[in-house]
PASEBA-1860 file (N, C-alpha, C; in nm, 3 decimals):
! residues 184
1> MSAAYLLL> -0.063/-2.352/-1.897/-0.043/-2.383/-1.757/-0.177/-2.371/-1.686 ~ -0.211/-2.470/-1.606/-0.339/-2.468/-1.536/-0.334/-2.367/-1.421 ~ -0.452/-2.320/-1.384/-0.461/-2.224/-1.274/-0.411/-2.286/-1.144 ~ -0.438/-2.414/-1.122/-0.394/-2.480/-0.999/-0.242/-2.486/-0.993 ~ -0.178/-2.516/-1.105/-0.032/-2.522/-1.109/0.027/-2.383/-1.084 ~ -0.031/-2.281/-1.146/0.014/-2.143/-1.126/0.000/-2.104/-0.979 ~ -0.111/-2.140/-0.918/-0.133/-2.111/-0.777/-0.028/-2.179/-0.690 ~ 0.005/-2.303/-0.721/0.106/-2.377/-0.646/0.243/-2.308/-0.654
9> LLVPAISA> 0.277/-2.257/-0.773/0.404/-2.187/-0.790/0.410/-2.057/-0.711 ~ 0.294/-1.996/-0.692/0.290/-1.867/-0.625/0.271/-1.876/-0.474 ~ 0.258/-1.997/-0.419/0.231/-2.015/-0.276/0.329/-1.940/-0.186 ~ 0.461/-1.945/-0.210/0.550/-1.871/-0.119/0.522/-1.721/-0.115 ~ 0.495/-1.661/-0.229/0.466/-1.517/-0.232/0.328/-1.488/-0.174 ~ 0.231/-1.574/-0.205/0.095/-1.553/-0.159/0.086/-1.566/-0.007 ~ 0.166/-1.654/0.052/0.156/-1.677/0.196/0.187/-1.551/0.276 ~ 0.258/-1.458/0.217/0.292/-1.333/0.286/0.194/-1.222/0.253
17> QTFHWGAC> 0.086/-1.255/0.183/-0.008/-1.155/0.137/-0.150/-1.203/0.161 ~ -0.245/-1.117/0.131/-0.384/-1.152/0.149/-0.440/-1.199/0.016 ~ -0.488/-1.323/0.014/-0.532/-1.392/-0.106/-0.683/-1.417/-0.099 ~ -0.751/-1.400/-0.215/-0.896/-1.424/-0.221/-0.931/-1.485/-0.357 ~ -1.039/-1.560/-0.360/-1.091/-1.612/-0.486/-1.176/-1.505/-0.553 ~ -1.178/-1.504/-0.686/-1.261/-1.410/-0.761/-1.180/-1.294/-0.815 ~ -1.251/-1.190/-0.852/-1.187/-1.070/-0.908/-1.173/-0.962/-0.801 ~ -1.082/-0.870/-0.824/-1.057/-0.760/-0.730/-1.182/-0.676/-0.707
25> PIPEVQSN> -1.204/-0.633/-0.584/-1.308/-0.531/-0.561/-1.260/-0.399/-0.624 ~ -1.353/-0.314/-0.656/-1.317/-0.185/-0.714/-1.378/-0.074/-0.628 ~ -1.306/-0.037/-0.521/-1.358/0.069/-0.433/-1.347/0.206/-0.499 ~ -1.426/0.300/-0.450/-1.416/0.437/-0.498/-1.287/0.499/-0.448 ~ -1.227/0.583/-0.531/-1.105/0.654/-0.492/-1.140/0.799/-0.461 ~ -1.044/0.869/-0.404/-1.064/1.010/-0.368/-1.093/1.092/-0.492 ~ -1.202/1.168/-0.487/-1.230/1.260/-0.597/-1.143/1.384/-0.580 ~ -1.112/1.449/-0.689/-1.030/1.571/-0.688/-0.895/1.552/-0.619
33> FTLQPYMG> -0.837/1.433/-0.634/-0.705/1.406/-0.575/-0.599/1.490/-0.646 ~ -0.508/1.546/-0.565/-0.397/1.625/-0.618/-0.268/1.563/-0.567 ~ -0.175/1.539/-0.656/-0.054/1.467/-0.621/0.044/1.548/-0.536 ~ 0.064/1.675/-0.566/0.166/1.754/-0.496/0.148/1.757/-0.344 ~ 0.029/1.781/-0.289/0.016/1.783/-0.142/0.036/1.645/-0.078 ~ 0.034/1.541/-0.159/0.053/1.405/-0.109/0.201/1.373/-0.085 ~ 0.290/1.457/-0.137/0.433/1.433/-0.122/0.473/1.445/0.024 ~ 0.584/1.381/0.057/0.634/1.387/0.193/0.632/1.251/0.259
41> KWYEIEKL> 0.649/1.252/0.390/0.663/1.129/0.468/0.526/1.079/0.516 ~ 0.507/0.947/0.505/0.388/0.879/0.555/0.432/0.760/0.639 ~ 0.372/0.743/0.755/0.400/0.630/0.844/0.289/0.526/0.828 ~ 0.328/0.400/0.825/0.230/0.293/0.815/0.170/0.268/0.954 ~ 0.039/0.279/0.965/-0.031/0.258/1.092/-0.085/0.115/1.100 ~ -0.155/0.072/0.996/-0.204/-0.065/0.986/-0.199/-0.106/0.840 ~ -0.199/-0.239/0.817/-0.191/-0.288/0.680/-0.244/-0.430/0.669 ~ -0.278/-0.467/0.547/-0.295/-0.608/0.514/-0.155/-0.660/0.487
49> PDIFGRGQ> -0.125/-0.784/0.523/0.011/-0.836/0.505/0.061/-0.823/0.361 ~ 0.189/-0.792/0.348/0.253/-0.790/0.216/0.393/-0.847/0.228 ~ 0.445/-0.889/0.115/0.573/-0.960/0.112/0.690/-0.871/0.155 ~ 0.679/-0.740/0.133/0.790/-0.651/0.165/0.785/-0.598/0.308 ~ 0.667/-0.575/0.360/0.653/-0.507/0.488/0.650/-0.601/0.607 ~ 0.762/-0.660/0.639/0.768/-0.753/0.752/0.841/-0.695/0.872 ~ 0.892/-0.574/0.859/0.967/-0.513/0.968/0.881/-0.423/1.053 ~ 0.947/-0.333/1.123/0.882/-0.236/1.210/0.912/-0.096/1.159
57> CIREENTM> 0.838/-0.001/1.211/0.862/0.140/1.179/0.864/0.164/1.028 ~ 0.766/0.108/0.961/0.758/0.118/0.815/0.705/0.256/0.778 ~ 0.771/0.314/0.680/0.727/0.444/0.630/0.765/0.457/0.483 ~ 0.703/0.553/0.419/0.738/0.586/0.281/0.755/0.736/0.272 ~ 0.843/0.777/0.184/0.862/0.919/0.159/0.852/0.940/0.009 ~ 0.761/1.030/-0.030/0.734/1.057/-0.171/0.791/1.192/-0.210 ~ 0.862/1.194/-0.324/0.923/1.317/-0.374/0.884/1.334/-0.520 ~ 0.828/1.450/-0.554/0.789/1.479/-0.691/0.913/1.501/-0.777
65> MEDGSVQV> 0.916/1.436/-0.892/1.026/1.451/-0.986/0.987/1.552/-1.094 ~ 1.086/1.602/-1.167/1.061/1.702/-1.270/0.967/1.653/-1.379 ~ 0.970/1.523/-1.409/0.885/1.468/-1.516/0.743/1.437/-1.469 ~ 0.710/1.470/-1.343/0.576/1.446/-1.291/0.559/1.311/-1.223 ~ 0.660/1.227/-1.231/0.655/1.099/-1.159/0.696/1.124/-1.014 ~ 0.684/1.021/-0.932/0.713/1.033/-0.790/0.821/0.932/-0.753 ~ 0.925/0.979/-0.687/1.024/0.888/-0.631/0.969/0.843/-0.496 ~ 0.962/0.711/-0.476/0.910/0.654/-0.352/1.025/0.587/-0.279
73> SYSQVVNV> 1.051/0.632/-0.158/1.152/0.570/-0.073/1.077/0.499/0.040 ~ 1.076/0.366/0.033/1.007/0.282/0.130/1.112/0.229/0.226 ~ 1.085/0.237/0.356/1.186/0.189/0.451/1.120/0.123/0.570 ~ 1.199/0.037/0.634/1.155/-0.033/0.755/1.276/-0.078/0.834 ~ 1.255/-0.102/0.961/1.360/-0.158/1.046/1.332/-0.308/1.053 ~ 1.422/-0.387/0.996/1.402/-0.532/0.990/1.460/-0.599/1.114 ~ 1.575/-0.551/1.160/1.639/-0.607/1.277/1.647/-0.497/1.384 ~ 1.558/-0.502/1.481/1.551/-0.398/1.584/1.678/-0.393/1.667
81> VEGKRWYL> 1.742/-0.508/1.688/1.865/-0.514/1.769/1.974/-0.430/1.703 ~ 1.991/-0.447/1.572/2.091/-0.367/1.499/2.044/-0.224/1.479 ~ 1.913/-0.205/1.474/1.858/-0.071/1.461/1.887/-0.003/1.329 ~ 1.903/-0.082/1.224/1.930/-0.025/1.092/1.804/-0.027/1.006 ~ 1.789/0.077/0.929/1.676/0.091/0.840/1.711/0.031/0.704 ~ 1.618/-0.047/0.648/1.631/-0.108/0.516/1.548/-0.025/0.419 ~ 1.605/0.011/0.304/1.539/0.099/0.207/1.512/0.026/0.076 ~ 1.402/0.065/0.014/1.366/0.018/-0.119/1.317/0.139/-0.197
89> EGTAKVID> 1.380/0.164/-0.310/1.344/0.281/-0.391/1.256/0.238/-0.508 ~ 1.157/0.320/-0.537/1.067/0.290/-0.648/1.018/0.417/-0.714 ~ 0.930/0.398/-0.810/0.872/0.509/-0.884/0.721/0.491/-0.887 ~ 0.650/0.600/-0.872/0.504/0.599/-0.886/0.465/0.702/-0.990 ~ 0.351/0.677/-1.052/0.301/0.775/-1.149/0.150/0.760/-1.161 ~ 0.087/0.869/-1.202/-0.056/0.866/-1.231/-0.070/0.791/-1.362 ~ -0.151/0.686/-1.362/-0.168/0.603/-1.482/-0.261/0.670/-1.582 ~ -0.371/0.727/-1.535/-0.469/0.794/-1.620/-0.499/0.931/-1.561
97> PQEPAKLG> -0.465/1.040/-1.631/-0.489/1.175/-1.577/-0.635/1.202/-1.540 ~ -0.729/1.126/-1.598/-0.871/1.141/-1.564/-0.902/1.085/-1.425 ~ -0.813/0.998/-1.374/-0.830/0.939/-1.241/-0.698/0.951/-1.164 ~ -0.663/1.073/-1.120/-0.532/1.095/-1.058/-0.510/1.023/-0.927 ~ -0.615/0.975/-0.860/-0.598/0.901/-0.734/-0.559/0.755/-0.759 ~ -0.562/0.712/-0.885/-0.522/0.576/-0.920/-0.380/0.581/-0.977 ~ -0.285/0.563/-0.887/-0.145/0.564/-0.927/-0.098/0.421/-0.951 ~ 0.017/0.410/-1.012/0.087/0.283/-1.023/0.222/0.302/-0.957
105> VNFLSFLP> 0.270/0.199/-0.890/0.401/0.205/-0.824/0.484/0.086/-0.869 ~ 0.614/0.109/-0.881/0.702/0.003/-0.927/0.834/0.010/-0.850 ~ 0.868/-0.103/-0.786/0.994/-0.112/-0.714/1.096/-0.199/-0.788 ~ 1.050/-0.271/-0.889/1.138/-0.356/-0.969/1.114/-0.322/-1.116 ~ 1.211/-0.260/-1.180/1.190/-0.204/-1.313/1.146/-0.305/-1.419 ~ 1.171/-0.433/-1.399/1.133/-0.532/-1.500/0.987/-0.579/-1.483 ~ 0.918/-0.531/-1.380/0.778/-0.568/-1.359/0.687/-0.451/-1.394 ~ 0.561/-0.480/-1.427/0.467/-0.370/-1.455/0.432/-0.295/-1.327
113> YTPYWVLS> 0.374/-0.177/-1.345/0.331/-0.097/-1.231/0.219/-0.170/-1.157 ~ 0.223/-0.160/-1.024/0.121/-0.218/-0.937/0.028/-0.107/-0.893 ~ -0.103/-0.133/-0.886/-0.196/-0.028/-0.843/-0.164/0.026/-0.704 ~ -0.180/0.154/-0.689/-0.167/0.226/-0.563/-0.278/0.329/-0.566 ~ -0.394/0.290/-0.515/-0.512/0.374/-0.522/-0.534/0.447/-0.390 ~ -0.540/0.577/-0.396/-0.567/0.656/-0.277/-0.719/0.666/-0.263 ~ -0.773/0.593/-0.165/-0.918/0.591/-0.144/-0.964/0.717/-0.074 ~ -0.880/0.765/0.018/-0.915/0.887/0.092/-0.790/0.943/0.158
121> TDYTNYSI> -0.779/1.073/0.158/-0.672/1.142/0.230/-0.715/1.285/0.259 ~ -0.664/1.338/0.369/-0.681/1.481/0.395/-0.546/1.552/0.375 ~ -0.446/1.477/0.327/-0.310/1.524/0.296/-0.226/1.560/0.418 ~ -0.288/1.594/0.530/-0.211/1.639/0.646/-0.213/1.543/0.764 ~ -0.308/1.450/0.769/-0.318/1.357/0.880/-0.316/1.211/0.839 ~ -0.400/1.173/0.744/-0.416/1.031/0.712/-0.428/1.007/0.561 ~ -0.407/0.882/0.524/-0.432/0.836/0.388/-0.473/0.690/0.395 ~ -0.569/0.652/0.312/-0.612/0.513/0.301/-0.580/0.470/0.159
129> VYSCKDVF> -0.497/0.366/0.147/-0.447/0.323/0.016/-0.484/0.177/-0.006 ~ -0.518/0.144/-0.131/-0.554/0.007/-0.166/-0.484/-0.034/-0.294 ~ -0.447/-0.160/-0.300/-0.385/-0.217/-0.419/-0.436/-0.358/-0.437 ~ -0.460/-0.396/-0.561/-0.510/-0.531/-0.587/-0.457/-0.581/-0.721 ~ -0.411/-0.705/-0.722/-0.365/-0.769/-0.845/-0.453/-0.890/-0.871 ~ -0.526/-0.884/-0.980/-0.617/-0.988/-1.023/-0.541/-1.088/-1.112 ~ -0.561/-1.216/-1.092/-0.497/-1.319/-1.175/-0.607/-1.391/-1.253 ~ -0.628/-1.345/-1.375/-0.725/-1.404/-1.469/-0.867/-1.409/-1.414
137> GIFYFDFA> -0.900/-1.324/-1.318/-1.033/-1.324/-1.259/-1.062/-1.445/-1.172 ~ -0.960/-1.530/-1.151/-0.977/-1.651/-1.072/-0.948/-1.623/-0.925 ~ -0.842/-1.549/-0.900/-0.807/-1.510/-0.764/-0.732/-1.378/-0.769 ~ -0.717/-1.319/-0.652/-0.643/-1.193/-0.643/-0.575/-1.183/-0.509 ~ -0.470/-1.100/-0.505/-0.410/-1.063/-0.379/-0.427/-0.914/-0.367 ~ -0.456/-0.873/-0.245/-0.472/-0.730/-0.226/-0.394/-0.681/-0.106 ~ -0.376/-0.553/-0.104/-0.299/-0.485/-0.001/-0.379/-0.362/0.038 ~ -0.373/-0.325/0.162/-0.437/-0.201/0.207/-0.350/-0.144/0.317
145> WILARSPS> -0.341/-0.014/0.317/-0.260/0.054/0.418/-0.338/0.172/0.474 ~ -0.327/0.188/0.603/-0.372/0.311/0.668/-0.244/0.383/0.705 ~ -0.226/0.500/0.648/-0.103/0.578/0.665/-0.133/0.706/0.741 ~ -0.029/0.763/0.802/-0.044/0.888/0.875/0.082/0.972/0.859 ~ 0.069/1.099/0.880/0.184/1.189/0.874/0.268/1.180/1.001 ~ 0.216/1.118/1.105/0.291/1.098/1.229/0.288/0.948/1.261 ~ 0.369/0.900/1.354/0.375/0.757/1.383/0.249/0.696/1.445 ~ 0.147/0.777/1.472/0.023/0.721/1.527/-0.097/0.802/1.477
153> LPPQMVDQ> -0.213/0.739/1.488/-0.340/0.804/1.457/-0.435/0.776/1.572 ~ -0.526/0.868/1.601/-0.627/0.840/1.703/-0.708/0.715/1.664 ~ -0.744/0.632/1.760/-0.819/0.509/1.730/-0.946/0.533/1.648 ~ -1.016/0.643/1.672/-1.138/0.669/1.595/-1.109/0.693/1.447 ~ -0.992/0.751/1.415/-0.955/0.769/1.274/-0.921/0.634/1.210 ~ -0.854/0.547/1.285/-0.822/0.413/1.234/-0.952/0.336/1.211 ~ -1.045/0.344/1.303/-1.174/0.276/1.287/-1.250/0.329/1.166 ~ -1.246/0.460/1.146/-1.313/0.521/1.031/-1.249/0.472/0.900
161> AKRMLISG> -1.117/0.463/0.899/-1.047/0.414/0.780/-1.085/0.269/0.751 ~ -1.094/0.188/0.854/-1.132/0.048/0.836/-1.275/0.037/0.783 ~ -1.364/0.120/0.833/-1.503/0.118/0.783/-1.506/0.155/0.635 ~ -1.421/0.248/0.595/-1.417/0.287/0.453/-1.369/0.170/0.367 ~ -1.266/0.099/0.415/-1.217/-0.017/0.340/-1.326/-0.123/0.328 ~ -1.394/-0.151/0.437/-1.501/-0.251/0.436/-1.612/-0.209/0.340 ~ -1.650/-0.082/0.342/-1.757/-0.035/0.252/-1.716/-0.044/0.106 ~ -1.585/-0.050/0.080/-1.535/-0.068/-0.057/-1.524/-0.214/-0.097
169> GIDISNMT> -1.574/-0.304/-0.013/-1.571/-0.446/-0.045/-1.439/-0.513/-0.012 ~ -1.359/-0.451/0.072/-1.226/-0.502/0.105/-1.231/-0.577/0.237 ~ -1.181/-0.699/0.236/-1.177/-0.782/0.357/-1.056/-0.739/0.439 ~ -1.081/-0.685/0.557/-0.971/-0.637/0.642/-0.946/-0.729/0.761 ~ -0.999/-0.851/0.756/-0.985/-0.942/0.871/-0.840/-0.976/0.903 ~ -0.749/-0.962/0.807/-0.607/-0.989/0.831/-0.525/-0.862/0.857 ~ -0.592/-0.750/0.872/-0.521/-0.623/0.892/-0.451/-0.624/1.028 ~ -0.327/-0.576/1.029/-0.248/-0.574/1.153/-0.186/-0.437/1.174
177> PTDQSCSV> -0.168/-0.398/1.301/-0.101/-0.270/1.329/0.050/-0.282/1.304 ~ 0.111/-0.171/1.272/0.255/-0.165/1.251/0.319/-0.097/1.371 ~ 0.420/-0.162/1.425/0.493/-0.106/1.540/0.574/0.013/1.491 ~ 0.549/0.129/1.546/0.623/0.251/1.508/0.707/0.303/1.626 ~ 0.750/0.215/1.716/0.822/0.259/1.835/0.974/0.261/1.820 ~ 1.028/0.239/1.703/1.174/0.238/1.684/1.232/0.377/1.703 ~ 1.358/0.382/1.735/1.424/0.513/1.752/1.498/0.556/1.626 ~ 1.496/0.474/1.520/1.561/0.512/1.393/1.460/0.542/1.287
END
């Protein structure tokens, strides 16, 4: 199958994500990352577009499992009028113990784990996460999230997070804020 044909087949999924030509950038991840303090609730502050995160009040809650994997509960309010939260459950795990900040996450058991790299976190206020899927080195789609333990972050922290993403070679020109004003 030619790359052009493959790209044409992927257009609906790609249109909801950030697409680039070439291979994925490889930003530095947090050194000495520890998984246990990362558990708990994180609110999405800003993100690069992704196919799943089209609602408001997006958050994830991470729970450590006995086997060392992480249960990820991702939720968002898709219809503000109804005010109901939509949930998606997944699993995350450290792929290589030598690089614990490079996790993989999976929301559909028949697909391989997708990168979930923690570029920086202080565990109590913010986290900067990056994910990238390379397609034969021809093109890639990437995702980036600025997360917080509360529904907002001071603007200077958001700016600092964006500078870190840019310094890692990540194009944030499509980054958008997430509305966290829902009551559910």
